[in-house]
N, C-alpha and C positions, 0 to 999 in steps of 0.2 A: 980029302976027296971033295970035289965040288958037288954041291947039291943038285940033283936032277929034278926038274920040275916038268910035269906032264901038262902041256898046254890044253886049254879047253878046246872043244870042237869049233872049227872055224864056221862062222856064219856070215852071210853076205852083208855088206854095209847097208844100213837102213836107206830106203829110197827117199830122197828129198830133192827138191828142186832149188835152183839158184835163187828164184824169187822167194821161196820159203826161208832160205838161210839169210837172205837180205832183210826180210821182215824181222827175223830174230835179231839181227845186228841192230836194226833201227830201235828196238826197245832199249838197248843199252844207250843209244844216242838220246832217247827220251828221258830215261830215269837218271842218267848221269848229271843232269842239271840239278837235281835235288842233292846229290852227293857233293857236287862241287860248289855251286853257288850257295846252297843252304848250309850243309854240314861243315864243309871245309873252310868256307870264308866268312859268311855273314852271321850265321845263327849264334855261334859262341859269343862273339863280342856284343851282338845285339841283345841277346837275352841277359848277358852279364850286366850290360848297362841298364836295362830295364829293372833287373833285380837290385842294382845299386841305387837306382832312383827310389825304388820302394823301400830300401833300407835307410833312406834319408840323405844319401850322398848327392852331390851336384853332378850334372851331366858332363862337366869338363874337369872333374877331379882326376888327378894323376893316379891316386890310389884310393881304396875304400876299405875300411875295416868293419863296415856295417854288416848287419845280419837281416835275413828275412825269415819268416815263420810259416812256411807252407804246412797246413794241417797241424799247426802248433809246434812244429819241430824247428829248433834253432839251426839255421844253416848260414854259413858265411856266404855273402853275395858272390864271391869269386868261385865258390864250390857248387853253386846252384846248378849250372849247366852240366858239369861232369856227373853230378848225382842223378840228373835227369836221364843221362845216357845209361847209367847203371840200372835205373828203374825200368827203362824201356826194354832192356834185355831181360830183366826178371819177368816181365810180362810176355815177351816173345817166346820164352821157354815153354809157355803153355799154349801159344797160338800157332807157331810155325810148323811144328811136326804134325799137328792136326790138319793144317792147310795142305801139307804135303800128302797126307794119307787120303784126304778127300780128293785131291787132284789125281792120284793114282786110280781112284775108283770112279772118276767122273768121265762121261763122254764129252764134256764141254769144258775142257781146261781153259780155253780162251775166255769163257765167261768169268771164270775165277780170276784170271789175269786182269780182265777189265774191271771187275769189282774192286780188287785190291788197289790197282793203279789209280783209278778215279777217286777212291776214298782218300788215298794219300795225297793226291794232287789237290783235292778239295780242301783238306786240312791245311795244306801249305798256302793255298790262296787265302785261307782264313786269317793269316797273319796280317792281312789288311787292317784288322780290328785290334791288333796288339799295339796300343798306344799308351802313352803316359807310364803308369806304374803297374800295368796289367801283366805282371810276370806269371801269375797263375794261369791266365788264359794262354799265354805263350807256351808255358810248359805243357798244358793239356793238349794243345794243337800239335806240338812236337811229338808227344807220345803217340798220338793217333797216326800222324804222318810217318813216323819212323817204323812203327809196327806194320802199317800197311805197305810201306816200302819193302820191308823184309818179306812179307807174305807174297807180294808180287814177284820178287826175285826168286823165291822158292818155285813158283809155278813156271817162271821163265827158264830157270836153270834145268827144270825137269824135261824140257824139250831137247836139250843138248844131245843125249844119247841117241835120239832118233834122227839127228841131222847128219851123222857121219859115223864111219867105222872107227876102230881103235886107233888107226894111224892118222886119222883126219881130225880128231877132236882137238888136239893141241892147237892146230892152225885155226880151226873154227872159233874156238874160245878166244884165242889171241886177237883175231880180227874183231870179234865182238867188243872186247875191252878197248881195242885201239879206236874203233869208231865211236865208242862211248866217250872216250877222252876228247875226241874232236868235237862232239856235240856239247859236252860240258864246257869245253874251252871256248866254243863260239859264243854261248850265252854269257859266259863270264866276261868275254871281250866286250860284248854289248853293255854289260853292267859297268865295266871299267870306263867305257866312254861316258856313260850316264853320270857316274860318280865324279869323273874328272871335269866334265862340262858344267854340271849342275851344283856341285858343292860350293860352299862359300866359306872363306877364311873367317874364323871367329864365330861360326854358327854351328855348334855341335849338334843342335837339334835337327838341322837340315841333313847332316850326315847320317843321323839315326833314321830319319825318314827315308833317305835313299836306300839304306840297308834293308828297311822293311819292304820297300817296293821291289828291291832285287829278289828278296825271298819270294814274294808273290809271283814275280815273273817266272821263277823256276816251276811253280805249280802249274801255271798256264802252259809252259813249254812241255812239261811232263804229260799233261792231259792231251795236248794237241797231237804230239808225235806218237802217242800210244795207239792212235787210230790206225797207223800203218801196219804194225804187227798183227793187230786184231783182224785186219783184212787179208794179209798175206800168209800168215801161219796156217798150217793145217792141223787138224786134230789127229793125235796118234794114241788112241785109247789102248790101255793095257788089256790083257786077256781077262783080268778080273772085272774091268769096267764093261767089257763086251758081254760078260755073263749077266750082269745087272741083277735085277730082281729084288732089290732092297732100297732102303733110304741111304742116299750117298753120305749124308752127314753121320748118321748113327753107325753105318757100316765102316766109315772112315775111322771113327773112334775105336771100334772093335779091332780093325786092322792094325791101328797104331799100337794097341795093347799087345797083339800077337807079335808085332815087329819088335817091341821092347823086350818081349820074352825070348824071341828067337835071335836077337842080334848077337848074343854070346856065341852063336854058331859061326860068326865072322869076326873073330878077335883081331885079325890084322887090319880089317877095315876100321874097326873101332879104335885101334891103336893109331892109325893114320889120322883119324878124326881128332883124337886127343892132341896129337902133334900140331895139327892145323889150328885147333882152338887156341893153343898156347901162342904160337908165333903170330897168328893173324890178330890176336888180341893186341899185341904190340903194334902191328901195322895200323890197325884201325884207330888206336889211341893217338898215334902220331898224326894221322890224317885229320881226326876229329878235333884235336886240341891245338893244332899248329897255329891257327889264327889267334887263339886266346894267348898262347905262349908269346907270339910275336907282339901282340898289343900290350899285354900286361907286364911281361918280363923284359922284353927287348925294346919296348916303347917305340915301336915302329908305327908309321901312319897306315891308315886303311888302304890307300892307293898302292903302297909298297907291298902289302899282303896280297892284294888282288893281282898285281903284276907277277908276283912270285908264283902264285897258284896257277895263273894263266901259263906261265913258263912250264910249270909241272905238267899241266894238261897236254900241251903240244909235244913236250919231250916224252911224256908217257905213251903217246901214240907211237912214236918211233921205238921206244923201249919195249913196248909190248910185242911189236913185230920182230924186233931184234932178238929178244929172249925166246920168242917162238921159233925163230930160225935156228937159234943155238940149241933149242930142245930137239930139233930134228937131227942134229949132229951128235949130241951127247945124251939126250933123253931129258924128259921133263923133271924127273926126280932129282937128278944131279943139278939141273939148272935152278930149281927152287932152293936147293941147299946153298948154292953159290949166292943167290939173292939174299939169303938170310945173313951171310957174312957181310954183304954190302950194307944191309940194314943196320947191323951193329955199328959199322963205321959211321953211318948217318947219325945215330944217337950220340956217339962220342963227339962228332963234329958240332951237333946242335948245342950240346952242353957248353962247349967252348966259344960259342958265338958271342961277340961283344954287343953291348946294348947300343941302340941308335946307330947301327951300321947296316944300311940296306943291302949293300953289295954282297957281303959274306952270306947273308940270309938268302939272297937270290941264288947264289952259287950252290948253296946246300939244297935249295929247292930243285935246282936242275939235276942234282945227283939223285934226289928222291924220285923225280920223274922218270929217269932212266931205268930204275929198278922196280918201280911201283907196279906198272901194268903187267909186266911179265910174271912177277911173283904171284899176283892174284889170278891171272888168266890160266896159268899152268897149274896152280893148285886146284882150280875148278875142273879142268879137263882131267887131271890126274885122279881126282876123286870120282869122276864119272866111270872110270875103269873099275872101281872097287864096289860098285853098287849092284846087288842082285837084280836081275831083270824083272821089270814090273813094279819096282819099289823106288823109282827115281825121285818122285815127289817127297816121299817120307824121308829118305836119306838126305835129300837136299834141304829138307826142313831142319834136320839136325845141323847140317852144314851152315845154314844161313844164320843160325843163332849167334854165331860169332863173326859174321861177315858184314861188310858194307856199313860200318858205323854203328853196329849194335853190340859191340864188345862191351864187357862190363868190368872185368877184373882190372884192366889197365886204367880206365877212367876212375874207377873206385880208388885204386892205389894212388893215382895222381891227385885226386881230390882230398884224400885223407892226409897225404904228405903235405899238401899245401896248407890244409887246415892246421896241421901241427907245427909247420915251419915257416909258413907265409912265403915260401920260396918255390917258384915254378921250376927253377933249375934242379933243385933236389928232387922234386917230383919227376922230372924227366929221367934222372938217373935210374929210378925204380923200374923203368921200362926195359932196361938192358936184360934183365932176367928172362923176359918173355922170348927174346930172340935166341939167347944162349940155350935155354931149356928146350925151346921149340926145335932148334937145330939138332940137338942131341936126340930128341924123340924121333924126328923124321929120319935121321941117319940110321936109326935102329930098325926101321920098318923094312922087312924083306919084300920089296914092292912087287916084284914079278910073282912071287908065291902068293902074295895077297890078292892080286888080280885073278889068278887062277882059282884060288879058294872061293872067290865070289862067283865063279862060274863064267868068267869072261875070258876073251882071248887077249893076251898082252900085245901091246904094240911092239914093233921090231926093236926099237931102241928105248931104253928107260934111263 
């Protein structure tokens, strides 16, 4: 007999204006420059090269077996950047849920968004001073920028449930991701022009300097366009915030403690979050380490990587909207499951890519673009249905721990496998398990029952 689920009581969709939703979209346009220009393209090869210089290798070396010693720990230069990603996530575990709890109790979420965004943008601009062998400075700035990036996204995502009802959020989230990919793609296109016009054959130092300035440009872009959502978004304080009466920070810590004790009352939400943490770890590792894989294993030139990532950006715009439209027909849950099958095919294809062959790499990048935006946008909107009312910031704090370049198990596995085998291809194979296990976990979630258990009204199609 089919299970009967009693839906939650219908509530009217939150009142929001087109101007407000547009302001929300623009923040995705602003911060996607960091994700695309910094994380996906330039930072991995840049910091790896700086670490190799510190390890005694030459800037134009085809390979480097040297080591650096941050805090006295012996680290292969090629593993320095993946380890930094893992360290940043270890730190965000302690930061992001607290930021979410504070946001839920604050009357001024926009101020929190501003503080996090401008801190991250400032640290990114600070790469202007990462020259020579200053790999420690580069690592410290990356940690600050990446943690601040995640904190800002927690606050940003917590606005989503107030921007539309259950049947509108998939479309709103997909539009945000799509516009973000356009913004990230536009800045990347400008950097592509700069690298093409200003680089010199036989001058690797100039290429390194161009990468550094491209990273700085992302910080300027991020800060400048953040001004728009800060002007157009409206505050949507929770009932707890309106009651007030205490210190927001200390009350946020206490509320986080209560939520950690009470989360067992929502086991299906927790189960979905576990599934997301697993499969998104794989997605974020592919995004974060793609440029390093391309340069170190496939021996592709920087301009090939930039063109490929640019292709990913613009195809991801269409992919996000296309999968969003598919979700309206078959439901977000089924669409995300389909996307994980496609991600598995991407990993297999990446493993078989020949070295020094730009065209196959670009074709695979196109496939990534078509599936990337939709899988992320629909995961975000699907999770919004599973959050108890008034705790959006806290729950998105847990969500963000494994989102947008802050995953840790994937990069850690990749870095360890490389250190043991000196093969990026073998490291890539280790990522398959994240998509296979993530698919199995997500398929096991009774999603409609999970939404009702959280006290929310399910959308008509799941």
